[in-house]
C-alpha positions as CSV (number, residue, x, y, z in Angstrom):
1,M,85.3,78.1,-24.8
2,I,87.3,77.6,-21.6
3,V,90.6,75.7,-21.9
4,C,91.7,73.5,-19.0
5,M,95.5,73.0,-18.8
6,R,96.4,69.9,-16.9
7,Y,99.4,69.8,-15.0
8,P,101.8,67.0,-14.3
9,R,101.1,65.7,-10.6
10,G,104.9,66.1,-10.0
11,V,104.6,69.9,-10.8
12,L,101.5,70.2,-8.7
13,L,103.2,68.3,-5.7
14,V,106.2,70.4,-5.7
15,L,104.2,73.6,-5.9
16,A,102.0,72.2,-2.8
17,L,105.2,71.1,-0.9
18,G,106.9,74.4,-1.3
19,I,103.8,76.4,0.0
20,L,103.5,74.0,3.2
21,I,107.2,74.7,3.6
22,A,107.1,78.6,3.6
23,L,103.9,78.5,5.8
24,S,105.4,76.0,8.4
25,P,106.0,77.3,12.0
26,G,109.7,76.4,11.7
27,H,109.9,79.1,8.9
28,A,108.0,81.8,10.6
29,F,110.6,83.5,12.9
30,A,109.8,86.8,14.0
31,S,111.9,89.8,12.8
32,N,113.3,92.7,14.7
33,G,112.8,94.9,11.8
34,A,116.3,94.6,10.2
35,G,115.5,91.2,8.8
36,D,117.2,89.3,11.6
37,A,115.9,86.0,12.5
38,T,114.9,86.4,16.1
39,P,114.8,82.5,17.2
40,S,114.8,81.0,20.5
41,S,117.5,79.0,22.2
42,S,115.1,75.8,22.0
43,E,114.8,76.6,18.3
44,L,118.5,77.0,17.8
45,V,119.4,73.7,19.3
46,E,116.4,71.8,17.6
47,S,117.5,73.1,14.2
48,P,121.2,74.4,14.4
49,E,121.7,73.9,10.5
50,E,118.8,76.4,9.8
51,F,120.5,79.1,11.4
52,D,124.6,78.4,11.2
53,G,126.4,81.4,9.7
54,D,123.1,83.6,9.9
55,V,122.9,87.1,11.5
56,I,120.3,86.5,14.2
57,S,119.0,88.4,17.3
58,F,118.7,87.0,20.4
59,T,117.0,88.3,23.9
60,G,117.6,86.7,27.3
61,E,118.4,87.5,30.8
62,A,122.1,87.8,31.7
63,I,122.8,85.4,34.2
64,G,125.9,84.1,36.0
65,E,129.1,86.2,35.7
66,M,131.0,87.7,32.7
67,M,134.0,85.8,31.7
68,T,136.6,88.5,30.3
69,R,139.0,87.1,27.8
70,G,141.2,89.9,26.7
71,D,139.2,92.5,24.9
72,M,136.3,89.7,24.5
73,A,133.7,88.1,26.9
74,W,131.4,85.4,27.2
75,L,128.1,85.8,28.6
76,H,125.2,83.6,29.1
77,L,121.9,84.7,28.1
78,N,118.7,82.6,29.4
79,D,115.5,83.0,27.5
80,D,113.4,80.3,29.3
81,A,110.0,80.5,31.1
82,Y,111.7,82.8,34.0
83,R,113.3,85.3,31.7
84,D,110.9,88.1,32.7
85,R,109.9,86.9,35.9
86,N,111.1,84.0,38.3
87,V,108.9,81.9,40.7
88,E,109.5,84.1,43.8
89,E,108.0,87.0,41.8
90,G,104.9,84.7,41.0
91,A,105.9,83.0,37.6
92,P,104.6,79.6,37.4
93,L,106.7,76.8,37.2
94,G,107.7,76.5,33.5
95,G,110.1,73.9,32.6
96,Y,113.8,73.8,32.7
97,N,116.6,76.9,32.2
98,S,117.6,77.4,28.6
99,G,119.9,79.9,26.9
100,M,122.7,80.6,24.6
101,A,126.5,81.5,24.9
102,V,127.5,84.6,23.8
103,W,130.9,86.0,22.6
104,V,131.1,89.6,22.6
105,P,133.8,92.8,22.8
106,V,134.0,93.9,26.4
107,E,133.2,97.4,25.6
108,L,129.6,96.4,24.4
109,T,129.2,94.6,28.0
110,E,129.5,98.1,30.1
111,T,125.9,98.7,29.9
112,I,125.0,95.5,31.9
113,A,124.7,96.2,35.6
114,T,123.1,93.1,36.9
115,F,123.6,89.6,36.3
116,G,121.0,87.0,37.4
117,N,121.7,85.0,40.7
118,H,119.6,83.4,43.6
119,A,119.2,87.2,44.6
120,H,119.0,89.1,41.5
121,E,116.9,89.1,38.5
122,G,119.7,89.8,35.9
123,D,119.3,92.6,33.2
124,I,117.3,91.5,30.0
125,V,119.7,92.0,27.0
126,R,119.5,91.7,23.5
127,V,122.3,90.9,21.1
128,T,122.7,90.5,17.4
129,G,125.3,88.5,15.8
130,T,126.4,85.5,13.8
131,F,124.9,82.2,14.9
132,N,127.5,79.3,15.0
133,A,126.3,75.7,15.4
134,A,129.7,74.3,15.8
135,C,132.1,77.4,16.2
136,P,135.7,76.6,15.0
137,E,137.2,79.2,16.9
138,H,135.6,77.9,20.1
139,G,136.2,73.8,20.0
140,G,133.0,73.2,18.0
141,D,130.5,74.8,20.7
142,M,127.4,76.4,19.8
143,D,127.6,80.3,20.1
144,I,126.7,83.5,19.1
145,H,129.3,86.2,18.2
146,A,127.7,89.5,18.9
147,S,128.0,92.6,17.2
148,S,125.7,94.8,19.2
149,L,124.1,94.5,22.6
150,E,121.2,96.6,24.1
151,V,120.1,96.2,27.5
152,V,116.2,95.9,27.2
153,T,115.0,95.6,30.7
154,P,117.2,96.4,33.7
155,G,117.7,94.1,36.4
156,H,116.6,94.1,40.0
157,R,117.0,92.4,43.4
158,V,114.6,89.5,44.0
159,E,112.5,89.7,47.1
160,D,112.0,86.4,48.4
161,P,110.3,86.6,51.8
162,V,109.5,83.8,54.2
163,H,105.9,83.0,53.8
164,P,104.1,81.8,57.1
165,R,102.4,79.0,55.7
166,K,106.1,77.8,54.5
167,L,107.3,78.5,58.0
168,V,104.4,76.4,59.6
169,W,105.1,73.4,57.2
170,A,108.9,73.5,58.1
171,V,108.4,73.8,61.7
172,A,105.8,71.0,61.4
173,L,108.1,68.6,59.5
174,S,110.9,69.2,61.7
175,I,108.8,68.2,64.7
176,L,107.6,64.9,62.6
177,A,111.2,64.2,61.9
178,L,112.6,64.7,65.3
179,G,109.8,62.5,66.8
180,A,110.6,59.7,64.1
181,F,114.5,60.0,65.1
182,L,113.5,59.7,68.9
183,A,111.0,57.0,68.5
184,D,113.8,54.9,66.4
185,R,116.3,55.6,69.3
186,L,113.8,54.3,71.6
187,R,113.3,51.4,70.0
188,A,116.5,50.5,69.3
189,H,117.2,51.1,72.9
190,A,114.5,49.0,74.0
191,E,115.7,45.9,72.0
192,D,119.3,46.4,73.5
193,T,118.1,46.1,76.9
194,Q,115.8,43.2,76.1
195,G,118.4,41.4,74.7
196,M,120.8,41.5,77.8
């Protein structure tokens, strides 16, 4: 004889909801092997309460300049679509720039050789530290207080040669603009002489 138990709907609903939450993409963050979450800057901005106070790992391109403040420093790490390769190197246009501010001991930054700018692709850096959704130490800004830093990929100079097709377009549009300017000046001159 088979005994069939009936569970109240509420219990089944709570179980189903728990399984859905556990399997949802928002909770399926990658791990670096040490159990730390590795969210993107978009995930941190969209769900800061999920990570507030947690130790996370974050990887991005070191851009701009390091701002030293005593024995600490600010870094900005971009993890956007151009982190690994920029448009000049063939990356497709992929949205906007995004990243995270990182507060880190100066001695950890000594391995960073190249910061990204118009002429350089910056070092790709992985930091591990505490994520603050609203850091009380830094005026309520969102940041990561890093306790470790590792250069994953060294940066390099960006080659941006002038492509012949772009040069042809630049010359052609310059001639067109000059022609439009001269035509406007001739028209204005003709109107002035007719009015006399």
